[in-house]
C-alpha angles and dihedrals in degrees: 000000000000114000121221121237113246125214137178115242103166141024136190132184144182110190144151086268093061147280115315138018091271091058090048092055093041091055093048093048090049090051091238123165117226092198124106140167107265113206092194088072090067090074090072106086113227094015109136100184114081100169130091144150112250129187109240112257114290127207104233089198088077082083122062112259091236088068105027095058089077093044131098119197094277092054089049090052091048094048095049092045091049091052089051094050093049092046093050090050092047094232111175122231094246090058093051092054097034099087100248092094117078134169140222111189125156142181134192094249136333119288110310091199090058092048088053092048092050098047094041088060100033096051093056092077105342090254128147094192095101097043115115117226092228091062092080092059090058095054100044111116087234094047097122095047094047096045093049091048091051095046094049100035094239112177101177128092117314126204131174114189117192107198099137111225093005093056098093096057093037092057093051091046093051091047089049091054093047092055095040089056092049095246093125136012093214137017130191104215135181149086139265137192137171122218118243123175089246089058088064091040091056091059092042092054091057090045092247102114125097115241108149092080098051089124093043103044095165089061094064147110099038111191114201091359121131090226096053116126104185149291126328110213119223141166141227143097139265122196128184125189108220118196138176112259090237091056094045093050092046090054094043089237123173108250116219097185145315131260107220108164143018140179135173118184141172126246105204095176095091135353094224110018116074121228116219092213092055092048091049090048091054093051091045091052091050090052091050089051088054093045090238135131124226091250090061093063115100102183141013121207100204127213089222106154096183095257117134098233095041098048094047095045094049093047091050091049092049092049093048092053104030106020122216098312109080117084112243131192141158125217095204090099088066100036110021118224111310091186110211090013097049100085095048094045091048092046090055088052092047091055088048090054093050090050092052097044086238134120119202122218130234105273115231093018101136105144117022114230104249089217090067115091115261100262127149099274110189111230099166138034110279127199108215136139096240115184108180126038136183119215116198131199123175127180139199107260093054098280113149127184133178130179130193119212132174142178112279115261123184 
């Protein structure tokens, strides 16, 4: 069967750099750090990391009470970002509710704040008498997807992958496949997460959280840098509206880029330590899906979370497949690691870079770790007309995901 071409016609974001995709790009272009010292983290005894990337305060009343009462912060982020993406794309109300729009939005888990609220009350006397019925809808693993669908009136297919740090790219890839196969005309795709102190604690327990820069939050994380000391957790949401090319052209929509290839693969060698060969295989499969060769790639937006094992493995995989030529950078130095949201937020930024003929460097990369493979690490802003980009997301548990995007060509 003939596959449909899939393009991006709208984006929305809530990130540590501000509300909206325009604020995201403005912060990146201004070389701003979204990382701050978070005093709330001090309440967790034994927690070393006191830095995080937080979304600026949001007014929940922007969403009708009928819908927001079943929403935790991450569902609020996802709903507002979805509204932004649809508005940018100029999608009419009748299309949203007509069944040809679906969504694929994931998170790492349900709302951790709601879990805490529930167990703090329940464990007092093991009573359910005070528990609100809406609490369940905040802790479902598909909370973001369901809440967005309810708030917007979406009647098409609904999917909610939960693949931790690989979620953002997975959702876009699954939406890409749904449209390419003709199952939907449009898909809202992305990931969302909210930051809870135990999120940071999880990374600290496995010795993967940054803590040596607690008093210099803008100096961390440091992907690929020899002085890195781990991940900085953050929160937010990235949403992309994917649409068949036929639909976009018929509507006269502005096209922001085209999705041309996707792969998600398992690395069964170790549940926590990434394998360069498995990462390279995932990128190679995505390229094959796109019908492209490694030498046709102009830029790689790395997952690179500023952990020793992750940075080294990804750089080795990139070098093995692409050699030293292709420019590589990570945006974690600006944004921290927004977990399920990271891939979608960074993909929005990658499309923004392609549109502006500009590639952004890895913030805080001062001295490249000599153990990283000798790839073309970007350390300063570079003006170049890049056409094809790879976006990587890799998760603990051996879940790898790579997406290929390019400028739209008639």
